[in-house]
C-alpha positions in Angstrom: -7.2 3.8 0.8 -9.2 6.7 -0.7 -11.3 7.8 -3.6 -11.7 11.4 -4.5 -12.5 14.0 -7.2 -11.3 17.6 -7.8 -13.1 19.9 -10.3 -13.8 23.4 -11.6 -17.2 24.6 -12.6 -17.0 26.4 -16.0 -20.3 28.2 -15.3 -19.5 29.7 -11.9 -15.7 29.5 -11.7 -16.0 27.5 -8.4 -13.4 25.0 -7.4 -14.1 22.0 -5.2 -13.2 18.5 -4.1 -14.9 15.6 -2.5 -13.3 12.6 -0.9 -14.1 9.4 1.0 -11.8 6.9 2.7 -11.5 4.0 5.2 -9.4 6.2 7.5 -10.9 8.8 9.9 -10.7 12.5 9.5 -9.8 12.6 5.8 -11.0 16.2 5.4 -8.0 17.4 7.4 -5.3 15.4 5.6 -6.0 15.2 1.8 -8.1 17.9 0.1 -7.1 21.4 -0.7 -9.0 24.2 -2.4 -7.5 27.6 -3.1 -10.2 30.2 -4.1 -10.1 31.2 -7.7 -6.9 29.2 -8.2 -7.5 25.5 -8.1 -8.1 22.3 -6.1 -6.1 19.2 -5.3 -6.2 16.0 -3.3 -3.0 14.4 -2.0 -3.8 10.8 -1.0 -2.8 7.1 -0.8 -0.1 7.4 1.9 -1.2 10.9 2.6 1.6 13.3 3.5 0.2 16.4 5.2 3.7 18.0 5.0 3.0 18.6 1.3 -0.3 20.4 1.9 1.2 23.9 2.4 3.4 23.5 -0.7 0.4 22.4 -2.8 -1.5 25.4 -1.6 1.3 27.7 -2.4 1.7 26.2 -5.9 -2.0 26.6 -6.7 -2.0 30.1 -5.3 0.8 31.0 -7.8 -1.4 30.0 -10.7 0.8 27.1 -11.9 -0.6 24.6 -14.3 -1.8 21.2 -12.9 1.1 19.4 -14.5 3.6 21.8 -13.0 2.0 21.6 -9.5 2.2 17.8 -9.6 5.8 17.9 -10.9 6.8 20.1 -8.1 5.1 17.9 -5.5 6.7 14.8 -6.9 10.2 16.4 -6.8 9.7 17.5 -3.2 8.5 14.1 -2.0 11.0 11.5 -0.7 8.7 8.6 -1.7 6.6 9.8 -4.6 5.9 6.2 -5.7 3.6 5.8 -2.7 1.5 8.9 -3.4 -1.5 9.7 -5.5 -2.0 13.3 -6.6 -4.9 14.9 -8.5 -5.1 18.6 -9.4 -7.3 21.0 -11.3 -5.7 24.4 -12.0 -6.7 28.0 -12.5 -7.4 27.3 -16.2 -9.7 24.4 -15.5 -7.1 21.9 -16.7 -6.8 18.7 -14.7 -3.9 16.2 -14.2 -3.3 13.2 -11.9 -0.6 10.7 -11.1 -0.8 7.3 -9.3 2.5 6.1 -7.8 3.7 2.7 -9.0 3.7 1.1 -5.5 0.1 2.2 -4.6 -1.9 -0.8 -3.4 -4.4 -2.2 -6.0 -6.8 -1.4 -7.4 -5.4 2.0 -8.0 -5.7 4.5 -10.8 -7.2 7.7 -12.0 -9.4 9.3 -14.7 -8.9 12.8 -16.1 -11.8 14.6 -17.8 -12.6 18.1 -18.9 -12.2 20.3 -15.8 -11.9 17.4 -13.3 -9.9 14.4 -12.2 -11.0 11.4 -10.2 -8.7 8.9 -8.5 -8.6 6.1 -5.9 -6.5 3.4 -4.4 -7.3 0.2 -2.5 -10.6 0.1 -4.4 -12.9 -2.7 -5.4 -11.9 -2.1 -9.0 -11.5 0.3 -11.9 -15.3 0.6 -12.0 -15.2 2.8 -8.9 -13.3 5.7 -10.6 -15.3 5.2 -13.8 -18.6 5.5 -12.0 -17.4 8.7 -10.3 -16.5 10.2 -13.6 -19.8 9.2 -15.2 -21.9 10.6 -12.3 -20.0 13.9 -12.3 -20.4 14.4 -16.1 -24.1 13.3 -16.1 -24.9 16.1 -13.5 -23.5 18.9 -15.6 -26.5 21.2 -14.9 -26.2 20.8 -11.1 -24.1 22.9 -8.8 -20.5 21.9 -8.4 -21.1 20.7 -4.8 -24.0 18.5 -5.9 -21.9 17.0 -8.7 -19.1 16.2 -6.3 -21.4 14.6 -3.8 -23.0 12.5 -6.6 -19.5 11.4 -7.7 -18.6 10.2 -4.3 -21.9 8.4 -3.9 -21.3 6.7 -7.3 -17.9 5.5 -6.2 -19.4 4.0 -3.1 -22.2 2.3 -5.1 -19.7 0.9 -7.5 -17.9 -0.9 -4.7 -15.8 1.8 -3.0 -13.1 0.2 -0.9 -13.5 -3.5 0.1 -13.1 -2.6 3.8 -15.7 0.2 3.5 -15.3 3.9 4.3 -15.3 5.8 7.6 -14.9 9.5 6.7 -15.7 11.9 3.9 -15.4 15.6 3.1 -16.7 18.2 0.7 -15.2 21.6 0.1 -16.1 24.3 -2.5 -14.9 27.9 -2.9 -16.5 30.5 -5.1 -15.4 34.1 -5.5 -14.9 34.7 -1.8 -11.9 34.1 0.4 -13.9 31.7 2.6 -15.5 28.4 1.5 -19.1 28.4 0.6 -19.2 24.7 1.4 -16.9 23.0 4.0 -18.4 19.8 5.3 -16.7 16.9 7.0 -17.7 13.5 8.3 -14.8 12.4 10.5 -16.0 9.0 11.7 -19.2 7.3 10.6 -20.4 3.9 9.5 -21.9 5.4 6.3 -19.9 8.6 5.7 -21.2 9.2 2.2 -24.8 9.0 3.4 -24.0 11.4 6.2 -22.2 13.8 3.8 -25.4 13.7 1.7 -27.5 14.5 4.7 -25.3 17.4 5.7 -25.1 18.8 2.1 -28.9 18.6 1.7 -29.3 20.6 4.9 -26.5 23.1 4.0 -27.3 23.7 0.3 -30.2 26.2 0.9 -28.1 27.9 3.5 -25.2 28.8 1.2 -26.6 32.2 0.2 -27.4 33.0 3.8 -23.9 32.5 5.0 -22.4 34.4 2.0 -24.7 37.4 2.7 -24.0 37.2 6.5 -20.3 37.7 5.8 -21.0 41.1 4.4 -24.2 42.1 6.2 -24.1 41.9 10.0 -27.8 42.7 10.5 -29.0 39.6 8.7 -31.4 37.6 11.0 -30.4 34.4 12.7 -30.2 31.3 10.4 -33.4 29.7 11.6 -35.4 32.9 11.1 -33.9 33.3 7.6 -34.6 29.7 6.8 -38.3 30.1 7.8 -38.6 32.8 5.1 -36.5 31.3 2.4 -36.7 27.5 2.5 -40.1 26.2 1.4 -41.6 23.6 3.8 -38.8 23.9 6.3 -41.1 25.0 9.2 -43.5 22.1 8.7 -40.6 19.6 8.5 -38.9 21.1 11.6 -42.1 21.0 13.6 -42.8 17.4 12.5 -39.3 16.3 13.5 -39.8 17.9 16.9 -43.1 16.2 17.3 -41.7 12.8 16.4 -38.8 13.3 18.8 -41.1 14.2 21.7 -43.2 11.0 21.0 -40.1 8.9 21.4 -39.4 10.3 24.8 -42.8 9.1 26.2 
């Protein structure tokens, strides 16, 4: 009931994951990113009991194959799960349990893996992989968002999607991107809106973690984001007109 992608950026060393699904609140139940160690998504019949184990295995620097092998051996019903992992070395691996509802499957590429279940067809996962690879010059977060959008545009899930999430870690112990859409008629579009707003703010919140005297975000944005003041004032003006 989900489609997702996990990846490592070879240029920056960032790890990240993006996911969308019919169920609400997917960001709390499926994706994991361990800074400078790896990323994973545990889905299909999601088992949050496995999340701490997956995090521990990634933190230990195990290979993607070993992480998934350990998860499968620890799961009472592995045939109902779908796991995808990218490890500390940038190697990816994925498995799709044999009783996952159709269409289900995965695609493993260089530094990433994409997978899904209860999808409109194989074209969903293929479109995600193609979109991710085609955006190689973009930031990891942008590539992940494009992959999820491509999955939606290729048919997504027949019943539609209601939640989505995006998480990316760089060299810090905190995420540089951690965005969630818990319940929305168009979660991928809402995730895109949030990411477009957040993207120029990434350096601000990284700097703020180490420099307590940095100005408030809206002051910083006025100085660092071209055109933001004009757009903000125009939006305020449009809102006030609607209240008349």
